C-alpha positions as a Markdown table, in Angstrom:
| # | Residue | x | y | z |
|---|---|---|---|---|
| 1 | Met | 27.8 | -19.4 | -6.6 |
| 2 | Ser | 30.1 | -17.2 | -4.5 |
| 3 | Thr | 29.0 | -15.2 | -1.5 |
| 4 | Pro | 28.3 | -11.6 | -2.3 |
| 5 | Pro | 30.5 | -8.9 | -0.7 |
| 6 | Thr | 29.5 | -7.6 | 2.8 |
| 7 | Glu | 28.2 | -4.3 | 1.4 |
| 8 | Val | 25.8 | -6.2 | -0.9 |
| 9 | Arg | 24.7 | -8.5 | 1.9 |
| 10 | Thr | 24.0 | -5.5 | 4.2 |
| 11 | Trp | 22.1 | -3.7 | 1.5 |
| 12 | Ala | 20.0 | -6.9 | 0.7 |
| 13 | Ala | 19.3 | -7.4 | 4.4 |
| 14 | Gln | 18.0 | -3.8 | 4.8 |
| 15 | Met | 15.8 | -4.1 | 1.7 |
| 16 | Arg | 14.4 | -7.5 | 2.8 |
| 17 | Lys | 13.8 | -6.1 | 6.3 |
| 18 | Gly | 11.7 | -3.3 | 4.8 |
| 19 | Leu | 9.6 | -5.8 | 2.8 |
| 20 | Ile | 8.9 | -8.3 | 5.6 |
| 21 | Glu | 5.9 | -6.4 | 7.0 |
| 22 | Leu | 4.3 | -6.4 | 3.5 |
| 23 | Cys | 5.0 | -10.2 | 3.2 |
| 24 | Val | 3.6 | -11.0 | 6.7 |
| 25 | Met | 0.4 | -9.1 | 5.8 |
| 26 | Ala | 0.2 | -10.8 | 2.4 |
| 27 | Ala | 0.5 | -14.1 | 4.2 |
| 28 | Leu | -2.7 | -13.2 | 6.0 |
| 29 | Arg | -4.5 | -12.2 | 2.9 |
| 30 | Asp | -6.3 | -15.5 | 2.5 |
| 31 | Gly | -7.4 | -15.7 | 6.1 |
| 32 | Glu | -6.5 | -16.3 | 9.7 |
| 33 | Ala | -3.3 | -18.0 | 10.7 |
| 34 | Tyr | -1.2 | -18.6 | 13.8 |
| 35 | Gly | 2.5 | -17.6 | 13.9 |
| 36 | Tyr | 4.0 | -20.9 | 12.7 |
| 37 | Gln | 1.5 | -21.1 | 9.8 |
| 38 | Ile | 2.6 | -17.6 | 8.7 |
| 39 | Leu | 6.3 | -18.7 | 8.9 |
| 40 | Gln | 5.4 | -21.7 | 6.7 |
| 41 | Arg | 3.7 | -19.6 | 4.2 |
| 42 | Leu | 6.6 | -17.2 | 3.9 |
| 43 | Ser | 9.1 | -20.1 | 3.7 |
| 44 | Arg | 7.6 | -21.2 | 0.4 |
| 45 | Ala | 9.7 | -18.4 | -1.1 |
| 46 | Glu | 13.3 | -19.1 | 0.2 |
| 47 | Ala | 14.2 | -15.4 | 0.2 |
| 48 | Leu | 11.3 | -14.7 | 2.6 |
| 49 | Thr | 12.1 | -17.2 | 5.2 |
| 50 | Ile | 12.3 | -15.5 | 8.6 |
| 51 | Ser | 12.6 | -16.6 | 12.2 |
| 52 | Glu | 10.0 | -16.7 | 14.9 |
| 53 | Ser | 11.9 | -14.0 | 16.7 |
| 54 | Ala | 11.4 | -11.7 | 13.7 |
| 55 | Val | 7.8 | -12.4 | 12.9 |
| 56 | Tyr | 6.2 | -12.1 | 16.4 |
| 57 | Pro | 7.4 | -8.4 | 17.0 |
| 58 | Ile | 5.9 | -7.5 | 13.6 |
| 59 | Leu | 2.6 | -9.2 | 14.5 |
| 60 | Ala | 2.5 | -7.5 | 17.9 |
| 61 | Arg | 3.1 | -4.1 | 16.2 |
| 62 | Leu | 0.5 | -4.7 | 13.6 |
| 63 | Ala | -2.0 | -5.7 | 16.4 |
| 64 | Ala | -1.2 | -2.5 | 18.3 |
| 65 | Glu | -1.9 | -0.5 | 15.1 |
| 66 | Asp | -5.2 | -2.4 | 14.6 |
| 67 | Met | -4.0 | -3.8 | 11.4 |
| 68 | Val | -4.5 | -7.4 | 12.6 |
| 69 | Lys | -6.9 | -8.9 | 15.1 |
| 70 | Val | -5.6 | -11.5 | 17.5 |
| 71 | Arg | -7.7 | -14.4 | 18.7 |
| 72 | Val | -6.4 | -16.9 | 21.3 |
| 73 | Ala | -7.6 | -20.5 | 21.0 |
| 74 | Pro | -6.7 | -23.8 | 22.6 |
| 75 | Ser | -4.0 | -25.8 | 20.8 |
| 76 | Pro | -4.4 | -29.6 | 20.2 |
| 77 | Ala | -0.9 | -29.8 | 21.8 |
| 78 | Gly | 0.9 | -27.3 | 24.0 |
| 79 | Pro | 0.0 | -23.8 | 25.0 |
| 80 | Pro | -2.9 | -21.8 | 23.5 |
| 81 | Arg | -2.3 | -20.4 | 20.0 |
| 82 | Arg | -2.7 | -16.8 | 18.9 |
| 83 | Tyr | -4.4 | -16.6 | 15.5 |
| 84 | Tyr | -3.9 | -13.4 | 13.5 |
| 85 | Lys | -6.3 | -12.0 | 10.9 |
| 86 | Leu | -6.2 | -8.8 | 8.9 |
| 87 | Thr | -8.7 | -6.1 | 10.0 |
| 88 | Arg | -10.4 | -3.9 | 7.5 |
| 89 | Ala | -7.7 | -1.3 | 8.1 |
| 90 | Gly | -5.0 | -4.0 | 7.6 |
| 91 | Asp | -6.6 | -5.1 | 4.4 |
| 92 | Ala | -6.7 | -1.5 | 3.2 |
| 93 | Arg | -3.0 | -0.9 | 4.2 |
| 94 | Leu | -2.0 | -4.2 | 2.5 |
| 95 | Gly | -3.7 | -2.9 | -0.7 |
| 96 | Glu | -1.9 | 0.4 | -0.5 |
| 97 | Met | 1.5 | -1.3 | 0.2 |
| 98 | Ala | 1.0 | -3.8 | -2.6 |
| 99 | Gln | 0.2 | -0.9 | -5.0 |
| 100 | Tyr | 3.2 | 1.0 | -3.9 |
| 101 | Trp | 5.4 | -2.1 | -4.3 |
| 102 | Arg | 4.1 | -2.8 | -7.8 |
| 103 | Gln | 4.7 | 0.8 | -8.9 |
| 104 | Thr | 8.2 | 0.8 | -7.4 |
| 105 | Arg | 9.1 | -2.5 | -8.9 |
| 106 | Lys | 7.9 | -1.3 | -12.3 |
| 107 | Ala | 9.9 | 1.9 | -12.1 |
| 108 | Ile | 13.1 | -0.1 | -11.1 |
| 109 | Asp | 12.5 | -2.6 | -13.9 |
| 110 | Leu | 12.5 | 0.3 | -16.3 |
| 111 | Phe | 16.1 | 1.1 | -15.3 |
| 112 | Phe | 17.2 | -2.4 | -15.6 |
| 113 | Asp | 15.5 | -2.8 | -18.9 |
| 114 | Gly | 17.3 | 0.3 | -20.2 |
| 115 | Glu | 14.0 | 2.1 | -20.9 |
| 116 | Thr | 15.0 | 5.3 | -19.0 |
| 117 | Lys | 17.7 | 6.5 | -21.5 |
């Protein structure tokens, strides 16, 4: 498989960047997790693999917006861990974002399936 042209890679990176917040929040849907666990959950889908330097600013912003609650607890090894959990507001936002994503995906699929002619 050949490498896509720069324009396609740039477009894909921008689209992916816009979806990362949704995916980080979805990774917390099933309960509390610390940063590395979130990264592991996202890495199950190769296209969603992100770095620590990308996930922590998102988590900090979500915490500042009261979308996630942060709890600090001792770690079995190393420094204390920050555990993140969706708040009620975060759960509501995730629901809204997921609904918007599904509607958008469905609309785009109509174009690719030729049903908009």
